[in-house]
N, C-alpha and C positions, 0 to 999 in steps of 0.2 A: 609798729616801732622796731620789732626785731629785724624785719627786712630792711628798713631804712638804715639801721645800724650796720647791718651786713654790707650794704652798698657803700656806706661811708668808709668802712674799714678797707674795702677793696680799692677805693679811690686813693688810699694812702700808699698803695703799691705802685711800682714802676709799671708802665710809663705814665700813670695818672698822677703821681705824687707831686708833680710840678704845677698842676692845675690849681687856680685860686679857689678859695672856699666859696665865693659867690657862684662859681660855675657848678660846683657840686650841688649847692642848694637849688640852682636853676634846673639841673638834671632831675633831681628828686621831685621838684614841683611840676615839671612838664613831661618827664619821661614816664613810660609805662613798662612794667615788667611783664615779660611774656615767657611762657614755657613751651618748649617744643620736644616732641618725641624723637627718638632715634630714627634716622632716614627721612625726616621731615624737612622740607625746603623752607628757608626764610624768603628767598626770592630766586628768580631765574634771570639769566642773561637777557638784556633788552627790556626787562620790566622797568616801569617808571621809577626813577631813583628818588623817592620822596621820604625815605627813612634812613637814619644812621643808627648803628647798634653798638652798645657796650656789652661785651661778653662777660657775664657774671659767673657762669659755671658751664661745664660741658666742653665739647670741642666742635669746631666748625671746619668743614672742608670747602675751600674756594676752588672752583674749577671751570674750565672751558670745555664745552662739548661740541665736537665736530660730527660729521655724518657717520664716521666709522671709528673715531678715536676720542679719547677723553684725556685732557691735560690738567693735572692737579697743580694748581698754582701755589697754594699754601694750606697748611693745617694750623688753625688758631686754637690756642689755649688761653684761659683767663689769667690776668686781666688783659683785655684787648679792645680796640676800637676798629670798626670796619663798616662799610668799605670806605677807605680814605678819600677815594676819588669822587665820591658822590656829591661833594660840595659844589661841583661845577654845574649841577642841575640836569645833567644828561642821564640816560638810562644806565642801569647797572651793567658793568662790563663783563660780569661772570655770574655764575650761580653760587649759592651758599647752601650747603647741605649739612644737617646735624649728624655727626657721627654717633653721638650718644644723647641721652636726655640732656637738654640744654636750657639755660635761662639767660635772657638778655634784657637789657634796659633799652627800649626803643624810643627814639627821639625824632620828631618831625623835622625835616631838613629846613623848612622855611622858618620855623621857630628858632632853630639853632642859629641860622644866619642872622636873624634879627638881634639875637644876643651878642653875636660876634661883632656886628656893626656898632653896638653900644659899648663893647668891651674888646677893642682890637688887640690887646696884648694876648688874648687867648689864641690868636692866630698862630703864635709861635709853636704851640703844642701841635696843631694840625700841620704846620709846615714841617716840623721834625718827623711826624709820622709819615708824611708823604715822602720826605727825603729818605727815610729808612726803607720804605717800600720800593722806592726807585733803586736804591742800592741793591736790594734783594733781586730786583728784576735784572739789573746789569750782571749780577753774579750768575743768575740762571742762564742768561744769554751767553755769557762767557763759557760756562760749563757745557752748554748744549752745542755751541759752535766750534769750540776748540778741543774739548776733551773727547777721548774715545769712550766707548760704552762702559768700561771698567772704571774710568775716572769719573764719569757722570754719577754712577751708582755709589761709588766710594765717597764722593763729596756730599751726596745727598744723605747718606747714612751718618756721616760725621755731623752734618748740620742738624739732622733730626735728633741725634744724641745730645747735641748742645742745647737745643731748644726744649725737647721733650724728654730728656734723659733723667734717670733716677739711679743713683749709685747703689750697687749691690756688691756682694762678695765676689761675683763673677765678672764685674766690670760695670758698664753703664747700660742699663736697660732702657730701650726706647719704649716709652709707655703707650705709644699708639700701636694697636694691633694692625699689622701691615701684611697684606697678601702680595704675592709676586705681581698680580695685576695692578694693584694700587701703586706699588713702586714703579712699575712700568709707566703708569700715567704721570708720575712725578718726573721721570727722567726721559720721557719720549723714547722709550725702548720697547722692544717686543717682550712679551711675558717670558718666552722661552730663554731669551738672552739674560733676563734678570735672574731666573732660576739657576742658570749655569754659573753666572758670576757670583751669586750668593754662595754656591757650593765651593767655588774657588777661594773666596774670602774666608770661608769656614775652614777649608783645608790648610790655609795659611795662618790659622789661629788669630785672625783679625776680628772675627765675629763668631757668635754662636746663634743658631737658628732653631727654634722649637715651635713648629706650626707657624702662627702669625706673630710670634714673639721673637724679637731680635735684640741681642745684647752685643754691644761693642766691647770686646775684651779689654782693649787698652786704647783710649782715644789718641794718646800721643803716638803710638805705633801706627794707627790708622792715618793720622795726619802726615807722618813721615812717608808712609806708603803713597799717599795722594801727591805730596810734593815731588817725590821721586818719579812717579808716573807722569806728572804734569811736565817736569823738566824733560823727560824723554820724548813726550809728545811735541813739545816746542822745538826740540833739536831736530826732530824728524821733518819739521816744516821748513827749516833753514836751508 
């Protein structure tokens, strides 16, 4: 009963708060809670996409692995639903790795689809999640194709502070432990470039770095720096 109450409380938070009560009851009746250790995979790219997940606790890294490179797509914190695209019945498009001890509510895709057929208004929730994910993808493509290396990394740090930030006396702490290699995977940059740019941002008093801990000193100043650099980048293309 305690676990059920915990899940019900989580479903009251965004983005789940718009879901109807009968959908929450359905998830509790047909879903299964699963616990994963840090560095354990939920699935790999091209595995059969037969399960959808609601993230209850912990953090998940979604990424693509090439022959020599790794591209981190997103880092998920609860509450969250993933992978949005699995409803089409095709294989998983990426891998999902637990960053820390994680708990999810797993739901069979076919059972979920039958519920949606009987309750089509629930589709609006999944449509909004897909639309949000598409907007994130467009933003990533824009940053990777237009921005220079400094703009890419600055924009990523600003986004991470917005999604995973915790206010402190020193600024906004990004609560994800991030190495230069992990940031490089998020921005499609070389690790050496990331280390150099982090030092520049620190010298400009935009961030503070302590091992894998990064604090954005003033998000407004970082945003202005990003906008200024983006404007210079566009003008250089004209």
